C-alpha positions in Angstrom: 34.1 -49.0 -40.6 36.7 -48.2 -43.1 39.9 -46.4 -41.9 39.4 -42.9 -41.2 42.1 -40.6 -42.8 44.1 -39.0 -40.4 43.4 -35.0 -40.4 46.3 -32.6 -39.6 45.5 -29.3 -37.9 45.1 -26.8 -40.2 44.2 -23.5 -38.5 42.9 -20.3 -40.5 45.5 -17.7 -40.5 45.3 -14.3 -39.4 47.2 -11.4 -40.8 50.4 -10.2 -38.9 52.0 -7.2 -38.6 55.4 -7.1 -38.4 57.3 -7.4 -35.2 57.5 -3.9 -33.5 54.6 -2.4 -35.8 54.0 0.9 -34.6 50.6 2.2 -33.5 49.3 5.1 -35.4 47.1 8.2 -34.2 46.2 10.6 -36.8 44.8 13.8 -35.7 43.0 16.3 -38.4 41.9 19.4 -37.4 39.4 21.5 -39.5 40.1 24.8 -41.3 43.2 25.8 -39.0 45.5 28.1 -40.9 49.3 27.8 -40.8 49.4 30.6 -38.3 46.9 29.1 -35.9 48.7 26.8 -33.6 51.1 28.2 -30.9 54.2 26.2 -32.2 53.2 27.9 -35.8 53.4 31.2 -34.5 49.9 31.9 -33.1 49.0 34.0 -30.2 46.3 31.2 -29.3 47.0 29.0 -26.9 47.4 25.3 -27.8 49.8 23.9 -25.0 49.2 20.2 -25.8 49.8 20.7 -29.3 52.9 22.7 -28.8 54.2 19.8 -26.3 53.6 17.1 -29.3 55.8 19.4 -31.7 58.4 19.9 -29.1 58.7 16.1 -29.0 58.3 15.5 -32.6 58.9 17.6 -35.9 57.3 20.2 -37.6 56.7 20.6 -41.6 56.7 24.1 -42.9 55.9 22.8 -46.3 53.3 20.2 -46.2 50.3 20.8 -48.7 46.9 19.7 -48.8 44.0 20.4 -51.2 42.5 23.6 -49.8 39.3 21.8 -49.1 38.0 19.1 -46.7 36.5 16.3 -48.5 39.4 16.4 -51.0 42.1 16.6 -48.7 40.5 13.5 -46.8 40.6 11.7 -50.0 44.1 12.5 -50.8 45.5 11.4 -47.2 43.3 8.1 -47.2 44.3 6.8 -50.7 47.8 8.4 -51.3 46.0 9.8 -54.6 45.4 13.0 -55.9 41.9 14.2 -55.2 40.5 14.4 -58.5 41.9 11.2 -59.5 39.9 9.7 -57.1 36.6 11.6 -57.9 36.7 14.2 -55.2 37.6 17.4 -56.9 35.3 19.3 -54.7 32.8 18.7 -51.8 30.8 15.7 -51.1 27.5 17.8 -51.3 27.9 18.5 -55.3 28.8 15.6 -56.9 28.7 15.4 -60.8 28.5 12.5 -63.2 32.2 13.5 -64.3 35.4 11.5 -63.4 36.9 13.9 -61.2 33.8 15.0 -59.2 31.6 11.9 -58.9 32.2 12.2 -55.0 32.4 8.7 -54.7 36.2 6.9 -54.0 36.6 4.1 -56.6 37.6 0.5 -55.4 40.7 1.0 -57.5 42.0 3.2 -54.7 41.6 1.2 -51.7 41.9 3.3 -48.6 44.6 3.2 -45.9 42.3 1.8 -43.0 41.5 -1.2 -45.3 45.0 -1.9 -46.1 46.0 -1.9 -42.4 43.4 -3.9 -41.2 44.3 -6.6 -44.0 47.6 -6.3 -42.5 46.7 -7.0 -38.8 45.9 -3.9 -37.4 42.7 -2.6 -35.3 41.2 0.3 -37.3 39.0 3.1 -35.2 38.0 6.2 -36.6 36.4 9.2 -34.4 34.9 12.5 -35.5 34.1 14.1 -38.8 34.0 11.9 -42.0 32.8 13.7 -44.9 33.5 11.3 -47.5 30.1 9.8 -48.2 28.1 11.1 -50.5 24.9 13.0 -49.3 22.8 10.8 -51.2 24.0 8.0 -49.4 23.6 8.8 -45.7 20.3 7.0 -45.2 19.9 3.8 -43.4 19.3 2.2 -46.7 23.2 3.1 -47.6 24.8 2.0 -49.6 27.5 1.8 -47.0 30.6 1.5 -49.2 31.6 4.7 -48.7 30.9 5.2 -44.7 33.8 4.6 -42.6 33.2 0.8 -41.9 32.9 0.3 -45.7 36.4 2.0 -46.2 38.2 -0.3 -43.8 37.2 0.9 -40.1 36.1 -1.5 -37.6 34.7 1.1 -35.5 33.2 4.6 -35.9 31.8 7.4 -33.7 31.2 10.8 -35.3 29.5 13.0 -38.2 29.2 12.0 -41.7 28.6 15.6 -42.8 30.7 18.7 -43.5 30.0 20.4 -40.3 27.5 20.2 -37.3 26.1 21.7 -34.1 28.8 21.1 -31.3 26.1 21.6 -28.9 23.6 19.3 -30.3 25.4 17.2 -33.1 24.0 14.5 -35.8 26.1 11.5 -34.7 26.6 8.2 -35.8 28.0 4.8 -34.2 29.3 2.7 -36.9 26.3 2.4 -39.3 23.6 3.3 -37.2 22.2 7.2 -36.5 22.3 7.8 -32.5 21.0 10.5 -29.9 24.1 12.4 -28.6 25.1 11.8 -24.9 23.6 14.4 -22.3 27.0 15.0 -20.9 30.7 13.9 -21.2 33.4 13.0 -18.8 34.1 16.7 -18.5 30.8 17.5 -16.9 28.7 20.8 -17.6 27.2 21.1 -20.7 27.6 18.6 -23.4 30.4 19.6 -26.1 31.1 17.4 -29.0 35.0 17.8 -28.9 34.8 16.3 -25.5 32.7 13.4 -26.3 34.9 12.8 -29.2 38.0 12.7 -27.0 35.9 10.3 -24.6 35.2 7.9 -27.4 38.7 7.9 -28.6 40.1 7.0 -25.3 37.4 4.2 -24.9 38.2 2.6 -28.2 41.9 2.3 -27.4 41.2 1.2 -23.8 38.9 -1.3 -25.1 41.2 -2.6 -27.7 44.3 -2.7 -25.5 42.6 -4.8 -22.9 41.5 -7.1 -25.3 44.9 -7.6 -27.3 47.7 -5.2 -26.0 50.0 -6.8 -28.7 47.8 -6.1 -31.4 48.8 -2.4 -33.0 45.8 0.0 -33.9 45.2 2.9 -36.1 42.9 5.8 -34.8 41.5 8.4 -37.0 40.8 11.2 -34.8 39.2 14.4 -36.8 37.8 17.1 -34.8 34.6 19.1 -36.2 36.7 22.0 -34.9 38.0 24.5 -35.9 35.4 24.6 -38.7 32.3 26.9 -38.0 30.1 27.2 -36.3 32.8 28.3 -33.4 31.2 26.7 -30.1 32.5 26.9 -26.8 31.5 28.2 -23.5 32.6 31.4 -21.9 35.2 30.2 -19.7 37.4 29.1 -22.6 37.2 32.5 -24.4 37.3 35.0 -21.6 40.8 34.9 -21.2 41.2 36.1 -24.6 39.3 39.4 -23.8 40.9 42.4 -25.1 43.7 40.3 -27.0 42.6 41.1 -30.3 41.4 44.6 -29.8 44.4 46.0 -32.1 43.0 44.0 -35.1 43.8 41.7 -37.9 46.8 43.7 -39.1 48.7 43.7 -35.8 47.7 39.7 -35.4 49.2 39.0 -38.7 52.5 40.9 -37.6 52.8 39.6 -34.3 52.2 35.9 -35.7 55.0 36.5 -38.2 57.2 37.8 -35.7 56.7 34.8 -33.7 57.2 32.2 -36.9 60.6 34.0 -37.3 61.5 33.4 -33.6 60.3 29.9 -33.6 62.2 29.2 -36.8 59.1 27.8 -38.3 59.7 30.0 -41.6 63.0 31.1 -43.0 64.5 34.4 -41.6 64.1 36.0 -45.1 60.7 35.4 -45.3 58.5 38.3 -46.3 55.3 39.1 -44.8 52.7 39.5 -47.6 50.8 42.8 -47.2 47.2 43.5 -46.5 45.1 43.4 -49.7 42.8 46.3 -50.3 39.8 44.1 -49.9 40.5 43.5 -46.3 39.5 46.6 -44.4 42.1 48.5 -42.4 41.3 48.0 -38.9 41.5 51.5 -37.8 38.6 52.2 -40.7 36.2 50.2 -38.8 33.6 51.8 -36.6 34.1 51.1 -32.9 30.8 48.9 -32.8 32.6 46.6 -35.7 35.8 46.5 -33.9 34.1 45.5 -30.7 32.1 42.9 -32.4 34.8 41.5 -34.8 37.3 41.1 -31.7 34.5 39.3 -30.0 34.1 36.7 -32.8 38.0 36.1 -32.9 38.0 35.8 -28.9 35.6 32.8 -29.3 37.4 31.1 -32.1 40.5 31.5 -30.1 38.7 29.7 -27.1 37.4 27.1 -29.5 40.9 26.2 -30.7 42.2 26.2 -26.9 39.2 24.1 -26.1 39.7 21.6 -29.0 43.8 21.6 -27.8 42.7 20.5 -24.3 40.7 17.3 -25.7 43.6 16.4 -27.9 45.9 16.9 -24.6 43.4 14.3 -22.9 43.6 11.7 -25.7 47.8 12.1 -26.0 47.9 12.1 -22.1 46.1 8.6 -22.0 48.7 7.2 -24.4 51.4 8.0 -22.5 49.4 6.9 -19.1 49.4 3.7 -20.8 53.0 3.5 -22.1 52.0 3.7 -25.8 53.6 6.9 -27.0 57.0 5.6 -27.6 56.1 3.5 -30.5 53.0 5.1 -31.6 53.2 7.6 -34.6 51.2 10.7 -34.1 50.6 12.8 -37.0 48.5 16.2 -36.3 47.6 18.7 -39.5 44.9 20.7 -40.6 42.9 19.8 -43.9 43.3 23.5 -45.5 44.2 26.9 -44.6 41.8 29.1 -42.4 38.3 29.9 -43.4 36.7 32.9 -44.9 33.4 31.9 -45.0 32.2 34.5 -42.5 32.6 37.0 -45.3 33.5 40.4 -44.5 31.6 41.1 -41.3 30.9 37.7 -39.8 27.8 36.0 -39.2 25.6 34.5 -36.4 24.0 32.2 -38.8 26.6 30.6 -41.0 24.1 28.9 -43.4 21.9 31.7 -43.9 24.8 33.7 -44.7 25.8 31.3 -47.6 22.9 32.8 -49.4 23.8 36.3 -48.2 21.3 36.5 -45.2 23.7 38.1 -42.8 22.8 39.8 -39.3 23.8 43.3 -39.6 26.5 44.5 -37.1 23.9 46.4 -35.1 21.7 43.1 -34.7 24.6 41.1 -33.9 25.9 43.1 -31.3 22.7 42.7 -29.4 23.5 39.3 -29.2 27.2 39.5 -28.7 27.2 37.7 -25.2 25.5 34.6 -26.8 28.1 34.4 -29.7 29.7 30.8 -29.0 26.5 29.5 -27.5 23.8 26.9 -28.6 21.6 30.0 -30.0 24.1 30.8 -32.9 26.2 29.1 -35.5 28.8 31.9 -35.8 31.6 32.5 -37.8 34.5 35.2 -37.7 35.1 37.8 -40.5 37.6 37.0 -43.0 40.0 39.3 -41.9 40.7 37.0 -39.1 41.4 34.1 -41.6 43.8 36.5 -43.5 45.8 37.1 -40.6 45.5 33.4 -39.6 47.3 32.4 -42.7 50.2 34.5 -42.2 52.7 34.7 -43.9 50.8 33.6 -46.9 48.1 35.2 -49.3 44.5 34.3 -49.5 42.8 31.3 -47.8 40.8 28.0 -47.9 39.3 26.9 -51.4 42.3 28.6 -53.3 45.5 27.1 -54.5 47.5 29.9 -53.0 49.8 29.2 -50.0 47.0 30.4 -47.8 44.8 27.7 -48.8 46.9 24.8 -49.5 50.0 24.9 -47.1 49.2 23.6 -43.5 50.6 22.7 -40.3 52.1 19.0 -39.9 53.5 17.7 -36.8 54.7 14.1 -36.3 55.9 12.5 -33.4 57.4 8.8 -33.2 59.9 9.0 -29.9 60.9 5.3 -31.1 62.6 6.7 -34.1 62.5 10.6 -34.4 65.7 11.6 -32.3 66.0 15.3 -33.3 62.7 16.3 -31.2 61.6 19.9 -32.0 63.0 20.3 -35.5 61.7 21.6 -38.4 61.5 20.0 -41.8 61.8 22.1 -44.8 60.9 19.3 -47.6 58.0 19.9 -49.8 55.4 17.3 -48.9 51.7 16.7 -49.5 48.6 15.0 -48.1 49.1 12.2 -50.8 52.3 11.1 -48.7 50.5 10.3 -45.8 49.3 6.9 -46.5 52.3 5.5 -48.1 54.5 6.8 -45.1 52.3 5.3 -42.4 52.1 2.1 -44.3 56.1 2.2 -44.9 56.6 2.8 -41.2 54.5 -0.7 -40.9 56.4 -2.4 -43.1 53.5 -2.6 -45.7 53.4 -1.8 -49.3 50.4 -0.1 -51.4 48.9 -3.1 -52.6 48.5 -3.5 -56.4 45.3 -5.8 -56.5 42.5 -5.7 -53.9 39.4 -8.1 -54.0 40.8 -8.7 -57.9 40.5 -5.0 -58.7 43.9 -3.6 -60.1 44.8 -0.5 -58.2 45.4 2.7 -60.1 48.4 4.9 -59.7 49.8 6.1 -56.5 50.8 9.8 -56.5 52.2 9.8 -52.7 55.6 8.7 -51.6 56.8 6.9 -48.4 58.6 9.9 -46.7 59.5 7.9 -43.6 63.1 8.6 -44.3 62.4 12.3 -43.9 60.8 11.7 -40.5 64.1 10.3 -39.1 66.6 12.3 -41.2 66.1 16.0 -41.8 68.7 16.0 -44.2 67.0 13.8 -46.7 66.6 15.0 -50.1 63.0 16.5 -51.2 61.2 13.5 -52.8 58.7 15.6 -54.8 59.5 17.9 -57.6 55.9 18.4 -59.1 52.4 19.0 -57.8 49.3 20.5 -59.3 46.6 22.3 -57.5 43.1 22.9 -58.4 40.0 23.8 -56.2 37.1 25.5 -57.5 38.9 27.2 -60.7 41.8 28.3 -58.7 45.0 26.6 -60.2 48.5 26.4 -59.3 51.5 24.1 -60.0 54.8 23.6 -58.1 57.7 22.5 -60.2 61.5 21.9 -58.8 61.3 25.0 -56.6 59.0 27.3 -58.9 55.0 27.8 -58.3 52.9 29.2 -60.9 49.5 30.5 -59.6 46.5 31.7 -61.3 44.6 34.9 -60.5 41.1 33.4 -60.8 38.7 34.2 -58.1 36.1 32.1 -57.2 32.5 33.0 -57.9 31.2 31.7 -54.6 30.3 33.9 -51.4 30.3 37.1 -53.3 34.1 37.3 -53.5 34.2 38.6 -56.9 32.6 41.8 -55.4 35.8 42.4 -53.1 38.9 40.3 -54.3 40.9 41.7 -57.3 41.7 38.9 -59.9 40.3 37.3 -63.1 36.5 36.2 -63.4 37.1 33.9 -66.2 39.5 31.2 -67.2 40.3 33.2 -70.8 41.5 36.2 -69.0 43.5 34.4 -66.2 46.8 36.1 -65.4 49.5 33.4 -64.0 52.0 34.8 -61.5 55.5 33.0 -60.9 57.1 32.7 -57.6 60.6 31.2 -56.9 59.6 29.2 -53.5 63.1 28.3 -52.8 64.0 31.8 -52.1 60.4 33.1 -51.6 59.1 31.2 -48.7 55.8 32.9 -48.3 54.8 33.5 -52.3 54.9 37.0 -52.1 57.0 38.4 -55.2 55.8 37.9 -58.7 58.7 37.0 -61.4 56.4 36.4 -64.1 57.1 39.6 -66.2 61.1 38.5 -65.6 60.7 34.9 -66.9 57.5 34.6 -69.1 58.5 31.5 -70.7 58.8 29.7 -67.8 55.2 30.9 -66.9 54.0 29.5 -70.3 56.0 26.1 -69.5 54.6 25.7 -66.0 51.1 26.6 -67.6 51.5 23.8 -69.7 52.7 21.4 -67.3 49.7 22.3 -65.1 47.3 21.3 -68.2 49.5 18.0 -68.6 48.9 17.2 -64.8 45.3 18.3 -64.9 44.6 16.0 -67.9 46.1 13.0 -66.1 44.2 13.5 -62.9 40.7 13.9 -64.6 40.5 17.8 -63.6 38.6 18.8 -66.8 36.1 20.4 -67.2 36.8 23.3 -64.9 34.8 24.4 -62.2 31.7 26.5 -63.5 28.5 26.9 -61.5 26.6 28.0 -64.7 27.6 25.3 -66.8 25.0 22.9 -65.7 27.1 19.7 -65.3 25.0 16.7 -64.8 24.6 16.1 -61.1 25.8 12.5 -60.1 22.5 10.2 -59.2 22.0 8.5 -56.2 21.4 4.7 -56.0 17.7 5.4 -56.3 15.8 8.7 -57.3 13.9 10.5 -54.6 10.4 9.6 -54.1 7.9 12.1 -55.2 5.8 10.9 -52.0 6.7 9.2 -49.1 4.7 8.0 -45.8 6.7 7.8 -42.6 5.6 6.4 -39.1 7.4 7.3 -35.7 10.8 6.3 -35.2 13.5 6.7 -32.8 16.1 7.6 -35.4 15.6 10.5 -38.1 15.0 10.1 -41.8 18.0 11.3 -43.9 17.0 14.6 -45.2 18.7 13.3 -48.6 16.1 10.7 -49.1 13.1 12.9 -48.5 10.6 14.0 -51.5 11.7 17.4 -52.8 10.1 20.4 -51.2 11.7 23.0 -53.4 8.8 23.4 -55.6 5.9 23.4 -52.9 4.8 20.4 -51.1 1.9 18.7 -49.0 2.6 17.3 -45.7 -0.3 15.4 -43.8 -0.2 13.9 -40.4 -2.7 11.5 -39.3 -3.2 11.4 -35.7 -5.2 9.8 -33.1 -5.8 12.1 -29.9 -7.1 10.4 -26.6 -7.5 14.0 -25.2 -5.7 17.1 -25.6 -2.4 16.2 -26.8 0.7 18.1 -27.3 4.3 17.6 -29.5 6.0 17.3 -32.5 4.3 15.5 -35.3 7.3 16.1 -37.6 10.2 18.3 -37.6 13.5 19.1 -39.4 16.3 21.3 -38.4 16.8 23.7 -35.7 16.1 27.1 -34.8 19.1 28.5 -37.2 17.0 26.7 -40.1 14.0 24.3 -40.0 10.5 23.7 -39.5 8.2 21.8 -37.4 4.5 20.9 -37.6 3.2 20.1 -33.7 0.5 20.4 -31.2 0.7 22.9 -28.4 -1.7 21.6 -25.8 -4.1 20.9 -28.6 -3.7 24.1 -30.7 -1.9 23.4 -34.2 1.2 25.2 -35.0 3.6 25.0 -38.3 6.7 27.3 -37.7 9.4 27.6 -40.4 12.5 29.7 -40.0 15.6 30.2 -41.9 18.0 33.5 -41.1 15.5 36.5 -41.2 12.9 34.5 -42.9 10.2 33.1 -40.8 6.8 32.3 -40.7 4.5 30.7 -37.6 1.1 29.3 -38.6 -1.5 29.0 -35.4 -4.7 27.5 -35.4 -7.3 29.2 -33.6 -9.0 26.3 -31.8 -7.9 23.4 -30.0 -8.0 19.9 -31.6 -10.4 17.7 -29.6 -10.2 14.1 -28.9 -10.6 11.6 -31.8 -8.7 10.9 -35.1 -7.7 14.0 -37.0 -5.7 14.7 -40.4 -3.2 17.9 -39.9 -2.1 19.2 -43.2 0.3 21.9 -44.4 0.9 23.1 -48.0 3.1 25.5 -49.7 3.1 26.8 -53.2 5.1 29.7 -54.5 5.9 30.4 -50.7 2.2 30.5 -49.7 1.6 28.5 -46.9 -1.7 27.0 -45.5 -2.6 24.9 -42.4 -5.5 22.7 -42.5 -7.5 20.2 -39.9 -9.6 17.6 -41.1 -9.8 19.7 -44.5 -10.6 22.9 -42.9 -8.4 25.9 -43.5 -7.2 27.2 -40.5 -4.4 29.8 -40.9 -2.2 31.0 -43.9 1.3 32.5 -44.1 4.2 33.0 -46.5 7.8 31.9 -46.3 10.5 32.9 -48.9 13.6 31.3 -47.5 15.5 28.2 -48.8 15.3 26.0 -45.7 12.2 24.1 -46.9 14.3 22.2 -49.6 16.5 19.9 -47.5 18.1 18.6 -50.6 20.6 21.2 -50.6 21.6 21.4 -47.0 24.6 19.7 -45.8 23.9 18.6 -42.5 23.7 14.7 -41.8 20.7 15.1 -39.7 17.2 14.4 -41.1 13.3 14.2 -40.4 11.7 13.4 -37.4 8.4 11.8 -37.0 6.6 12.0 -33.5 9.5 13.4 -31.8 12.1 15.9 -32.0 15.7 15.9 -31.0 18.5 18.3 -30.9 17.9 22.0 -30.5 14.3 23.3 -31.2 12.8 25.2 -34.1 11.3 27.9 -31.9 11.3 28.8 -28.2 8.0 27.7 -27.4 8.8 24.0 -27.2 11.6 22.5 -25.4 13.6 19.3 -27.0 13.8 16.7 -26.8 10.0 16.3 -27.6 7.6 13.5 -28.0 4.0 13.7 -29.4 1.8 12.5 -26.7 -0.9 11.0 -28.9 -0.7 8.3 -31.5 0.3 9.0 -34.9 -0.7 6.5 -37.8 1.6 8.3 -40.6 2.8 11.3 -41.7 3.0 11.9 -45.6 5.0 14.3 -47.4 4.4 14.7 -51.4 6.5 16.9 -53.6 4.7 19.7 -55.3 7.3 19.8 -58.2 9.6 16.8 -57.9 12.0 18.0 -60.9 12.0 21.6 -59.2 15.1 22.6 -57.5 17.8 25.6 -56.6 20.2 26.6 -59.3 23.4 24.9 -59.4 25.1 28.3 -58.4 22.7 28.4 -55.3 23.4 24.8 -54.4 27.2 25.3 -54.8 26.9 28.3 -52.6 25.4 26.4 -49.7 27.5 23.3 -50.3 30.8 24.8 -50.3 30.4 27.0 -47.7 29.9 24.0 -45.4 32.7 21.9 -46.5 
């Protein structure tokens, strides 16, 4: 045998973080206004978040994009939201560079960079960075959490979910929610998310305590629906009876006392389209106050779950070298409209419960029977001291709370940072703290311009100079720009949610008026100086156009423009045949039902059978084809719209075909080609392609909340289903772009 060459050991290297690399926990709250946390002046109790602020620093000039998906894109990539294709919500992507809804591989996300540099990466909670067309079990999974760099994920993919019965995903697989959490009592999503986050950290630390981790913890709260048990909102009984003007004033006074706003800040006045509380009827005041009490309890409950997570870090000795950042994705939400709503999705299309109807169910608000949202007067008060709210580029939409705690390096705990910062700064800052630079090439792809900067020096030294001189804002046509202390803001009013019937301002880009504010001396954007400095206004408007062009903002938002929708990986099927499964079929991959449909279930009945043949949604909006002890039923509900088709006779043993058809709103139910019932439905929930839920179609069973009270859920069919086939009556039909936008943007 010839001599064997000597082989030197060559272990495959692992990526190694720097010595002493910090752990990172980013907590992202949803729809929390600038004045809705205790440490930012709120009357709502948030003791755990307040304690976090006391041991860290608060930023009072931190800015976001004014809507959920876009802020998340900026936080993850360090780039402006249009520059990475997330110019609006994920439910309405267009085949346009700034609005594709698809994060490009030229803007690698924060978790991927950390993972490649030796971190474990975990995400828990709301995601909302996957296009709805990609929710299905066929993916593609590139823009799911694991595809963007997380190693573990537990949460919901969409804009919002029901906190009592959410649509959940673990890693890349839909799952059924657990029946309870560590907190006992009824299941609640936020409690579950805290359990999962703690478990992930525990598992990681017990395996390799020396390896740093990054946890992304994004609550569904306080986005509607505002769901919480009575024990959490009862302490607020009577606290808001004096109305939203008093709440705004008291929040402002607390903000001044806390030093979170400058002493010379002016409180922006109540606009004419927010009704004066004293002009409301006694019934309106009673109802509106309850909506706010439930919201406050929802926020306090969320704070308690965040407290559990922070306590675990402390108990494990992890908090000293863990950077905890807590922020909101946009200002407080106005999607509850002028009077609030019991059914948020129906209200997007103008189907509101009247005050009288809501009062009859006032004791159910916050529970599983409703998807409630408060009137927009509370959103205005919650953004104190600013004007307007979520979806606008006024400070009420784009200035949000930000708290950073890092005991190892931040020595002036409890202080306030006044530097202008933006969501794009998060990724470069966390990477900088870990000694990592934003990469220039990833997987052979040259990375695009980074818009954020590392502000870690500002975290430890409040005297640092402001690092950002210019930042543009745009959402749904609302536009503004910050430059060297000045901010120009357009008075454009969104066409969504019927706001133009109430809010004063421009309804077209041609008639826009730009107002001018000296933010160095006018913290709250309260005093328009455009008449004094018209040339500066023109300069800033030109600068906005320059920045917008560089970031793919054009063409501007216009629901009537018929911009080309971005296609999914594959077109929707005209017809699809399904079999029973333990998992739902993604609603976004079903045949279009907008132009009518035919649905047929072929079943074997050994005897008189019972249960769900096919179902989608819940009692707020959905449909179910079922047998009730042998009697065929088809139920469909959406807000006030509902139809219930019931057969007159029970189905006997044997093989049968149950069919339901819909054409121009006319419903018909058949058994073995015999027409047994008729009805009419004028609502829109029959068309799941425009819904925002990450849930889907169930075959042979129904998990979650039932469509009607006549059956309980979970519900399984007791016979045998061979197939269920759904065929589109008009595959090319669909709602108008304006209608689709109302639904999609309402959920963001």
